[in-house]
TORKOL-4160 file (C-alpha; in steps of 0.2 Angstrom, whole numbers, padded with zeros to 4 digits, m for minus):
250
<pt num="1" X="0490" Y="0026" Z="m0005"/>
<pt num="2" X="0488" Y="0014" Z="0009"/>
<pt num="3" X="0474" Y="0002" Z="0009"/>
<pt num="4" X="0462" Y="0002" Z="0023"/>
<pt num="5" X="0463" Y="m0011" Z="0038"/>
<pt num="6" X="0454" Y="m0025" Z="0040"/>
<pt num="7" X="0449" Y="m0020" Z="0058"/>
<pt num="8" X="0444" Y="m0003" Z="0052"/>
<pt num="9" X="0433" Y="m0011" Z="0035"/>
<pt num="10" X="0427" Y="m0022" Z="0049"/>
<pt num="11" X="0420" Y="m0008" Z="0060"/>
<pt num="12" X="0414" Y="0001" Z="0043"/>
<pt num="13" X="0405" Y="m0014" Z="0038"/>
<pt num="14" X="0397" Y="m0018" Z="0056"/>
<pt num="15" X="0391" Y="0000" Z="0058"/>
<pt num="16" X="0382" Y="0000" Z="0042"/>
<pt num="17" X="0375" Y="m0017" Z="0043"/>
<pt num="18" X="0369" Y="m0012" Z="0061"/>
<pt num="19" X="0361" Y="0004" Z="0056"/>
<pt num="20" X="0352" Y="m0005" Z="0041"/>
<pt num="21" X="0344" Y="m0017" Z="0052"/>
<pt num="22" X="0339" Y="m0002" Z="0065"/>
<pt num="23" X="0331" Y="0005" Z="0051"/>
<pt num="24" X="0320" Y="m0009" Z="0052"/>
<pt num="25" X="0318" Y="m0012" Z="0069"/>
<pt num="26" X="0311" Y="0007" Z="0072"/>
<pt num="27" X="0300" Y="0004" Z="0057"/>
<pt num="28" X="0293" Y="m0011" Z="0067"/>
<pt num="29" X="0292" Y="m0003" Z="0083"/>
<pt num="30" X="0281" Y="0012" Z="0074"/>
<pt num="31" X="0269" Y="m0001" Z="0066"/>
<pt num="32" X="0267" Y="m0009" Z="0083"/>
<pt num="33" X="0263" Y="0007" Z="0091"/>
<pt num="34" X="0251" Y="0013" Z="0077"/>
<pt num="35" X="0242" Y="m0005" Z="0080"/>
<pt num="36" X="0241" Y="m0002" Z="0101"/>
<pt num="37" X="0234" Y="0015" Z="0096"/>
<pt num="38" X="0219" Y="0007" Z="0084"/>
<pt num="39" X="0218" Y="m0008" Z="0096"/>
<pt num="40" X="0213" Y="0005" Z="0112"/>
<pt num="41" X="0204" Y="0016" Z="0103"/>
<pt num="42" X="0191" Y="0005" Z="0097"/>
<pt num="43" X="0191" Y="m0004" Z="0114"/>
<pt num="44" X="0187" Y="0012" Z="0122"/>
<pt num="45" X="0174" Y="0019" Z="0107"/>
<pt num="46" X="0166" Y="0002" Z="0104"/>
<pt num="47" X="0169" Y="m0010" Z="0122"/>
<pt num="48" X="0178" Y="m0021" Z="0109"/>
<pt num="49" X="0194" Y="m0024" Z="0099"/>
<pt num="50" X="0196" Y="m0032" Z="0082"/>
<pt num="51" X="0214" Y="m0035" Z="0087"/>
<pt num="52" X="0218" Y="m0052" Z="0098"/>
<pt num="53" X="0235" Y="m0050" Z="0098"/>
<pt num="54" X="0253" Y="m0047" Z="0086"/>
<pt num="55" X="0268" Y="m0054" Z="0083"/>
<pt num="56" X="0282" Y="m0047" Z="0075"/>
<pt num="57" X="0299" Y="m0053" Z="0068"/>
<pt num="58" X="0316" Y="m0045" Z="0060"/>
<pt num="59" X="0323" Y="m0058" Z="0048"/>
<pt num="60" X="0342" Y="m0061" Z="0053"/>
<pt num="61" X="0357" Y="m0053" Z="0042"/>
<pt num="62" X="0360" Y="m0072" Z="0039"/>
<pt num="63" X="0341" Y="m0076" Z="0032"/>
<pt num="64" X="0344" Y="m0061" Z="0023"/>
<pt num="65" X="0361" Y="m0067" Z="0016"/>
<pt num="66" X="0352" Y="m0085" Z="0010"/>
<pt num="67" X="0338" Y="m0077" Z="0003"/>
<pt num="68" X="0347" Y="m0065" Z="m0009"/>
<pt num="69" X="0359" Y="m0080" Z="m0015"/>
<pt num="70" X="0344" Y="m0091" Z="m0019"/>
<pt num="71" X="0338" Y="m0076" Z="m0028"/>
<pt num="72" X="0353" Y="m0072" Z="m0038"/>
<pt num="73" X="0355" Y="m0055" Z="m0033"/>
<pt num="74" X="0370" Y="m0043" Z="m0029"/>
<pt num="75" X="0373" Y="m0043" Z="m0010"/>
<pt num="76" X="0372" Y="m0024" Z="m0008"/>
<pt num="77" X="0361" Y="m0014" Z="0004"/>
<pt num="78" X="0354" Y="m0005" Z="m0008"/>
<pt num="79" X="0348" Y="m0022" Z="m0018"/>
<pt num="80" X="0344" Y="m0031" Z="m0003"/>
<pt num="81" X="0331" Y="m0015" Z="m0001"/>
<pt num="82" X="0323" Y="m0017" Z="m0017"/>
<pt num="83" X="0323" Y="m0037" Z="m0018"/>
<pt num="84" X="0318" Y="m0042" Z="m0001"/>
<pt num="85" X="0302" Y="m0035" Z="0005"/>
<pt num="86" X="0298" Y="m0045" Z="0023"/>
<pt num="87" X="0313" Y="m0040" Z="0032"/>
<pt num="88" X="0303" Y="m0033" Z="0045"/>
<pt num="89" X="0285" Y="m0042" Z="0046"/>
<pt num="90" X="0269" Y="m0040" Z="0058"/>
<pt num="91" X="0258" Y="m0054" Z="0061"/>
<pt num="92" X="0239" Y="m0046" Z="0067"/>
<pt num="93" X="0227" Y="m0060" Z="0073"/>
<pt num="94" X="0209" Y="m0056" Z="0075"/>
<pt num="95" X="0193" Y="m0065" Z="0079"/>
<pt num="96" X="0181" Y="m0063" Z="0064"/>
<pt num="97" X="0184" Y="m0061" Z="0044"/>
<pt num="98" X="0177" Y="m0043" Z="0046"/>
<pt num="99" X="0190" Y="m0037" Z="0059"/>
<pt num="100" X="0202" Y="m0042" Z="0045"/>
<pt num="101" X="0195" Y="m0028" Z="0032"/>
<pt num="102" X="0190" Y="m0016" Z="0046"/>
<pt num="103" X="0209" Y="m0016" Z="0052"/>
<pt num="104" X="0216" Y="m0016" Z="0034"/>
<pt num="105" X="0205" Y="m0001" Z="0030"/>
<pt num="106" X="0212" Y="0007" Z="0046"/>
<pt num="107" X="0230" Y="0004" Z="0042"/>
<pt num="108" X="0227" Y="0010" Z="0025"/>
<pt num="109" X="0220" Y="0027" Z="0029"/>
<pt num="110" X="0236" Y="0032" Z="0039"/>
<pt num="111" X="0245" Y="0045" Z="0029"/>
<pt num="112" X="0262" Y="0043" Z="0033"/>
<pt num="113" X="0260" Y="0022" Z="0028"/>
<pt num="114" X="0262" Y="0020" Z="0009"/>
<pt num="115" X="0254" Y="0006" Z="0003"/>
<pt num="116" X="0263" Y="m0003" Z="m0010"/>
<pt num="117" X="0253" Y="m0020" Z="m0012"/>
<pt num="118" X="0238" Y="m0030" Z="m0006"/>
<pt num="119" X="0237" Y="m0047" Z="m0007"/>
<pt num="120" X="0221" Y="m0055" Z="m0003"/>
<pt num="121" X="0219" Y="m0073" Z="0002"/>
<pt num="122" X="0206" Y="m0074" Z="0009"/>
<pt num="123" X="0195" Y="m0070" Z="m0007"/>
<pt num="124" X="0207" Y="m0080" Z="m0017"/>
<pt num="125" X="0215" Y="m0093" Z="m0006"/>
<pt num="126" X="0231" Y="m0103" Z="m0012"/>
<pt num="127" X="0229" Y="m0120" Z="m0020"/>
<pt num="128" X="0233" Y="m0128" Z="m0002"/>
<pt num="129" X="0220" Y="m0118" Z="0008"/>
<pt num="130" X="0230" Y="m0105" Z="0015"/>
<pt num="131" X="0222" Y="m0090" Z="0019"/>
<pt num="132" X="0226" Y="m0072" Z="0025"/>
<pt num="133" X="0226" Y="m0055" Z="0021"/>
<pt num="134" X="0244" Y="m0047" Z="0017"/>
<pt num="135" X="0250" Y="m0030" Z="0017"/>
<pt num="136" X="0267" Y="m0022" Z="0010"/>
<pt num="137" X="0268" Y="m0005" Z="0018"/>
<pt num="138" X="0283" Y="0008" Z="0017"/>
<pt num="139" X="0286" Y="0016" Z="0035"/>
<pt num="140" X="0293" Y="0032" Z="0037"/>
<pt num="141" X="0309" Y="0031" Z="0049"/>
<pt num="142" X="0318" Y="0047" Z="0056"/>
<pt num="143" X="0336" Y="0042" Z="0059"/>
<pt num="144" X="0349" Y="0058" Z="0066"/>
<pt num="145" X="0354" Y="0060" Z="0048"/>
<pt num="146" X="0337" Y="0061" Z="0040"/>
<pt num="147" X="0321" Y="0051" Z="0035"/>
<pt num="148" X="0324" Y="0033" Z="0030"/>
<pt num="149" X="0309" Y="0022" Z="0022"/>
<pt num="150" X="0306" Y="0006" Z="0026"/>
<pt num="151" X="0295" Y="m0009" Z="0020"/>
<pt num="152" X="0285" Y="m0018" Z="0033"/>
<pt num="153" X="0275" Y="m0034" Z="0027"/>
<pt num="154" X="0258" Y="m0036" Z="0039"/>
<pt num="155" X="0248" Y="m0051" Z="0039"/>
<pt num="156" X="0230" Y="m0051" Z="0045"/>
<pt num="157" X="0221" Y="m0067" Z="0049"/>
<pt num="158" X="0209" Y="m0075" Z="0060"/>
<pt num="159" X="0213" Y="m0086" Z="0075"/>
<pt num="160" X="0207" Y="m0102" Z="0064"/>
<pt num="161" X="0218" Y="m0097" Z="0051"/>
<pt num="162" X="0233" Y="m0093" Z="0061"/>
<pt num="163" X="0230" Y="m0110" Z="0069"/>
<pt num="164" X="0229" Y="m0118" Z="0052"/>
<pt num="165" X="0244" Y="m0111" Z="0044"/>
<pt num="166" X="0253" Y="m0113" Z="0060"/>
<pt num="167" X="0251" Y="m0132" Z="0060"/>
<pt num="168" X="0254" Y="m0134" Z="0041"/>
<pt num="169" X="0270" Y="m0125" Z="0043"/>
<pt num="170" X="0276" Y="m0137" Z="0058"/>
<pt num="171" X="0272" Y="m0151" Z="0046"/>
<pt num="172" X="0279" Y="m0147" Z="0033"/>
<pt num="173" X="0294" Y="m0138" Z="0038"/>
<pt num="174" X="0310" Y="m0143" Z="0030"/>
<pt num="175" X="0301" Y="m0157" Z="0019"/>
<pt num="176" X="0308" Y="m0154" Z="0002"/>
<pt num="177" X="0300" Y="m0167" Z="m0007"/>
<pt num="178" X="0283" Y="m0168" Z="m0015"/>
<pt num="179" X="0269" Y="m0169" Z="m0003"/>
<pt num="180" X="0258" Y="m0184" Z="m0006"/>
<pt num="181" X="0242" Y="m0182" Z="m0015"/>
<pt num="182" X="0231" Y="m0187" Z="m0002"/>
<pt num="183" X="0238" Y="m0177" Z="0012"/>
<pt num="184" X="0237" Y="m0161" Z="0001"/>
<pt num="185" X="0220" Y="m0165" Z="0000"/>
<pt num="186" X="0216" Y="m0168" Z="0019"/>
<pt num="187" X="0227" Y="m0152" Z="0023"/>
<pt num="188" X="0214" Y="m0143" Z="0009"/>
<pt num="189" X="0197" Y="m0151" Z="0019"/>
<pt num="190" X="0206" Y="m0145" Z="0035"/>
<pt num="191" X="0207" Y="m0128" Z="0028"/>
<pt num="192" X="0190" Y="m0127" Z="0024"/>
<pt num="193" X="0182" Y="m0133" Z="0040"/>
<pt num="194" X="0194" Y="m0119" Z="0047"/>
<pt num="195" X="0185" Y="m0107" Z="0036"/>
<pt num="196" X="0167" Y="m0114" Z="0039"/>
<pt num="197" X="0171" Y="m0110" Z="0058"/>
<pt num="198" X="0176" Y="m0093" Z="0051"/>
<pt num="199" X="0159" Y="m0090" Z="0044"/>
<pt num="200" X="0148" Y="m0097" Z="0059"/>
<pt num="201" X="0155" Y="m0087" Z="0072"/>
<pt num="202" X="0155" Y="m0072" Z="0061"/>
<pt num="203" X="0136" Y="m0075" Z="0060"/>
<pt num="204" X="0136" Y="m0077" Z="0078"/>
<pt num="205" X="0146" Y="m0064" Z="0083"/>
<pt num="206" X="0135" Y="m0050" Z="0071"/>
<pt num="207" X="0117" Y="m0058" Z="0079"/>
<pt num="208" X="0124" Y="m0055" Z="0097"/>
<pt num="209" X="0132" Y="m0039" Z="0092"/>
<pt num="210" X="0114" Y="m0032" Z="0088"/>
<pt num="211" X="0106" Y="m0040" Z="0104"/>
<pt num="212" X="0119" Y="m0030" Z="0113"/>
<pt num="213" X="0116" Y="m0014" Z="0105"/>
<pt num="214" X="0099" Y="m0014" Z="0107"/>
<pt num="215" X="0100" Y="m0019" Z="0125"/>
<pt num="216" X="0113" Y="m0005" Z="0127"/>
<pt num="217" X="0101" Y="0009" Z="0120"/>
<pt num="218" X="0089" Y="0005" Z="0133"/>
<pt num="219" X="0103" Y="0006" Z="0147"/>
<pt num="220" X="0104" Y="0024" Z="0153"/>
<pt num="221" X="0117" Y="0021" Z="0163"/>
<pt num="222" X="0128" Y="0013" Z="0149"/>
<pt num="223" X="0125" Y="0027" Z="0140"/>
<pt num="224" X="0133" Y="0039" Z="0151"/>
<pt num="225" X="0148" Y="0028" Z="0156"/>
<pt num="226" X="0164" Y="0029" Z="0147"/>
<pt num="227" X="0181" Y="0021" Z="0150"/>
<pt num="228" X="0198" Y="0026" Z="0144"/>
<pt num="229" X="0214" Y="0017" Z="0151"/>
<pt num="230" X="0206" Y="0005" Z="0162"/>
<pt num="231" X="0197" Y="0020" Z="0171"/>
<pt num="232" X="0178" Y="0023" Z="0171"/>
<pt num="233" X="0170" Y="0040" Z="0171"/>
<pt num="234" X="0153" Y="0044" Z="0171"/>
<pt num="235" X="0146" Y="0058" Z="0161"/>
<pt num="236" X="0138" Y="0073" Z="0170"/>
<pt num="237" X="0119" Y="0075" Z="0163"/>
<pt num="238" X="0122" Y="0093" Z="0161"/>
<pt num="239" X="0138" Y="0092" Z="0149"/>
<pt num="240" X="0128" Y="0079" Z="0139"/>
<pt num="241" X="0113" Y="0092" Z="0138"/>
<pt num="242" X="0125" Y="0106" Z="0133"/>
<pt num="243" X="0133" Y="0094" Z="0120"/>
<pt num="244" X="0116" Y="0091" Z="0113"/>
<pt num="245" X="0117" Y="0073" Z="0117"/>
<pt num="246" X="0106" Y="0071" Z="0132"/>
<pt num="247" X="0090" Y="0077" Z="0128"/>
<pt num="248" X="0081" Y="0059" Z="0132"/>
<pt num="249" X="0094" Y="0057" Z="0147"/>
<pt num="250" X="0086" Y="0063" Z="0164"/>
């Protein structure tokens, strides 16, 4: 029996790795859509969104291969799937700490997502001061020949946490030596300062929201107004009465 031609082998490998990477790309697409739906829903219903912005990334085949070699794992697609859980990643940045847990609950309540792991580095920060909430979820992806499931790592953090983590990464990127102790202390102190700022802004946010809610309860016109997809609608008084929600609105 003739051995497969090298070009045919290459085509087969290219097909398999392209399909493998596309599964994770489609899983990311689904997560971004879910997050956008939650953001728009919250904005419409509460006139506020807990999600500031999102960023997604897909590991390159080279990066996947290098990580497999470092971990001394067999280089097969099944082994990659079992041993590398952060091929697809999404970072969600929030304004306030309470937003982090709100988003986490909203995602965990979605029946088609399977939550594999939760790591809370806010309640239990890393020794260097790093804070964030990590979720590992399994997302269904429907390809032409059936369902696949892909892991997506979700990091949820405040703007202050993200600022600290981004600069910490830049400072020590490719730094392979032990970090001097005085720099470690300063880095931890900066993380504590970022956390103190988060706590202060959380208190201010809560107090302002209480004042805003009280004002809205007194504003009949505001109560009759809804905004969907940047389009404003005024609810008819008769409709409110029909639905039992307008007994005090003239």
